[in-house]
C-alpha positions in Angstrom: -46.7 3.0 -12.6 -47.7 0.2 -10.7 -51.5 0.0 -10.8 -52.2 1.7 -7.6 -51.4 5.1 -9.1 -54.9 4.4 -12.2 -57.4 7.2 -11.0 -60.9 5.2 -11.4 -63.6 7.4 -12.7 -66.0 9.1 -10.9 -68.1 7.5 -13.7 -67.1 3.9 -12.9 -66.8 3.9 -9.3 -70.6 5.7 -9.5 -71.4 3.0 -11.9 -70.4 -0.4 -10.0 -71.2 1.6 -6.6 -75.3 1.3 -8.2 -75.1 -2.1 -8.9 -73.1 -3.3 -5.3 -76.4 -1.4 -4.4 -78.5 -3.6 -7.0 -77.6 -6.1 -4.9 -77.5 -5.7 -1.9 -81.0 -4.2 -1.8 -81.9 -8.1 -3.2 -79.7 -9.5 0.0 -77.6 -11.1 -2.7 -73.3 -10.0 -1.3 -74.9 -11.1 2.3 -71.4 -10.1 4.6 -68.8 -8.4 2.8 -69.2 -11.5 -0.4 -69.3 -10.5 -3.9 -67.2 -8.5 -6.1 -68.1 -5.7 -8.8 -65.7 -4.0 -11.9 -66.3 -2.1 -14.9 -64.3 -1.3 -18.2 -62.5 1.6 -18.0 -61.2 1.9 -21.6 -59.3 -1.1 -23.7 -56.4 -2.2 -20.9 -58.5 -1.0 -18.0 -60.5 -2.5 -15.6 -61.8 -1.2 -12.1 -62.6 -3.8 -9.6 -64.3 -3.8 -5.9 -61.1 -4.5 -3.1 -61.4 -7.5 -1.2 -63.6 -7.6 2.0 -65.6 -4.7 0.9 -68.9 -3.8 1.9 -70.7 -4.0 -1.2 -74.1 -2.7 -0.7 -72.1 0.4 0.4 -69.1 1.3 -2.0 -67.1 3.9 -2.1 -63.7 5.4 -3.8 -61.6 4.3 -2.0 -63.0 0.4 -2.2 -62.3 0.7 -6.2 -59.0 -0.2 -8.1 -58.2 0.8 -10.7 -56.1 -2.4 -13.1 -54.5 -3.4 -16.3 -55.4 -5.9 -18.5 -51.8 -6.9 -18.7 -50.4 -6.3 -15.8 -49.9 -9.1 -12.9 -53.2 -9.0 -10.5 -51.9 -6.1 -7.3 -53.0 -7.2 -4.1 -55.7 -5.9 -2.0 -58.5 -7.0 -5.1 -61.2 -9.1 -4.9 -59.3 -12.9 -4.8 -62.0 -13.4 -7.4 -59.9 -10.8 -10.0 -58.7 -13.7 -11.9 -62.6 -14.4 -13.4 -63.3 -11.1 -14.1 -59.8 -10.1 -15.6 -59.9 -13.8 -17.9 -63.8 -11.8 -19.3 -62.5 -9.0 -20.1 -59.7 -10.1 -22.0 -61.8 -13.3 -24.3 -64.3 -10.7 -25.5 -63.8 -6.7 -26.3 -67.6 -6.5 -26.1 -67.7 -6.1 -21.7 -68.1 -2.9 -20.3 -69.5 -4.4 -16.1 -69.0 -7.2 -14.6 -71.1 -9.4 -11.7 -71.2 -11.3 -9.0 -73.3 -12.7 -6.4 -73.8 -15.4 -3.8 -77.5 -15.1 -4.1 -79.3 -18.7 -2.0 -80.5 -19.3 -5.7 -78.0 -19.7 -7.4 -75.2 -21.0 -4.5 -77.7 -24.0 -4.2 -78.6 -25.0 -7.0 -74.9 -24.4 -8.5 -74.9 -27.5 -5.9 -77.3 -29.7 -7.4 -76.6 -28.6 -11.0 -72.5 -29.5 -10.3 -72.4 -33.3 -11.6 -74.4 -31.9 -14.6 -72.3 -29.1 -15.4 -75.2 -26.9 -16.9 -78.7 -25.7 -15.7 -80.9 -25.5 -18.5 -83.8 -23.3 -18.5 -86.9 -23.4 -21.2 -90.2 -21.1 -22.1 -89.3 -18.8 -20.2 -90.3 -14.9 -20.1 -88.1 -13.9 -18.5 -85.6 -15.6 -20.7 -86.0 -12.1 -22.9 -84.0 -10.1 -20.2 -80.8 -11.7 -22.3 -79.3 -10.0 -24.7 -80.0 -12.3 -28.8 -83.3 -13.6 -26.7 -86.4 -12.4 -28.5 -88.9 -15.0 -27.3 -90.3 -17.1 -24.7 -90.2 -20.1 -27.2 -86.5 -20.9 -26.1 -84.1 -22.8 -23.5 -80.8 -21.1 -22.2 -78.4 -23.5 -20.9 -76.2 -22.0 -17.5 -72.6 -23.3 -17.6 -71.8 -24.3 -13.4 -68.7 -24.8 -13.5 -66.5 -27.1 -10.0 -65.3 -24.0 -7.5 -61.8 -23.8 -6.4 -59.7 -21.4 -4.4 -57.4 -21.3 -7.4 -58.5 -18.9 -8.9 -56.3 -18.1 -12.7 -56.9 -22.4 -13.2 -60.8 -22.0 -12.7 -60.0 -18.3 -14.6 -59.3 -20.7 -17.4 -61.5 -23.5 -17.6 -64.7 -20.9 -17.7 -62.7 -19.0 -20.8 -61.9 -22.6 -22.5 -65.8 -23.7 -21.8 -66.9 -20.5 -22.7 -64.4 -20.3 -26.5 -66.3 -23.9 -27.2 -70.0 -23.0 -26.1 -70.7 -19.2 -26.1 -74.4 -18.3 -25.2 -75.4 -16.7 -22.6 -74.3 -14.3 -20.4 -73.4 -15.9 -17.2 -72.3 -18.7 -15.5 -72.1 -20.3 -11.9 -70.0 -21.5 -9.8 -70.7 -24.6 -7.0 -72.2 -23.9 -3.9 -70.7 -19.9 -4.5 -72.5 -17.8 -6.9 -73.5 -16.7 -10.4 -71.5 -14.2 -12.8 -73.3 -12.1 -14.7 -72.2 -9.5 -17.7 -73.6 -7.5 -20.0 -71.5 -4.7 -22.7 -72.6 -1.8 -20.0 -73.0 -1.8 -16.4 -76.6 -1.6 -17.2 -77.2 -4.3 -19.8 -75.2 -6.4 -16.3 -77.3 -5.5 -14.3 -80.2 -6.3 -16.5 -78.4 -9.8 -16.7 -77.8 -10.2 -13.4 -81.5 -9.9 -12.8 -82.4 -11.6 -15.6 -81.0 -14.5 -14.3 -81.6 -14.8 -10.7 -85.2 -14.9 -11.6 -84.6 -17.4 -14.1 -82.2 -19.6 -11.3 -85.2 -19.0 -9.1 -87.4 -20.4 -10.7 -85.9 -23.3 -11.8 -85.2 -23.4 -7.8 -87.9 -23.5 -6.9 -89.5 -25.8 -10.2 -87.1 -28.4 -8.3 -88.8 -28.1 -5.3 -92.3 -28.5 -6.1 -92.0 -32.0 -8.2 -90.6 -33.5 -5.4 
């Protein structure tokens, strides 16, 4: 059986479509950018197809793939990044990738530093593991490349050494965020976008 014949459960379609609408309503997935996925079971995920309007996703825009199988044609070119995260962390239930202005611009600014450090923001409590504003989080930033298979290996090698917040940035590209459920992934996406926007605005103010 090939990946193309794996049925996508209705609840997975619904959750991914909801993530897409949520991001689109905020202007985070312009044109056909961004991609979203959801775990179906331990061996299978559902992910958006390439070129789909993320604010108007239907069942035809989502494909199920097995984590152990070669990635089929037609899915997002960044599917290797999703697959690598699911393989590395069995607790992850959904992943969102967006191209907001704030994440795209800030990731370029901090590309050489390799991370964006945010501290003492109340919104840190939106991220799993943070219970107080009196904390700091380091959002990793990775150089962008079209070779997403190689990029996934770089990302996972770093995250294995420095596990931390549920997200990372690609320089000049955007934000990846995940959670144990699609609801948690959306919360982390929104929380990280807020923190990134604050960091960008603070950078403007101190100039």
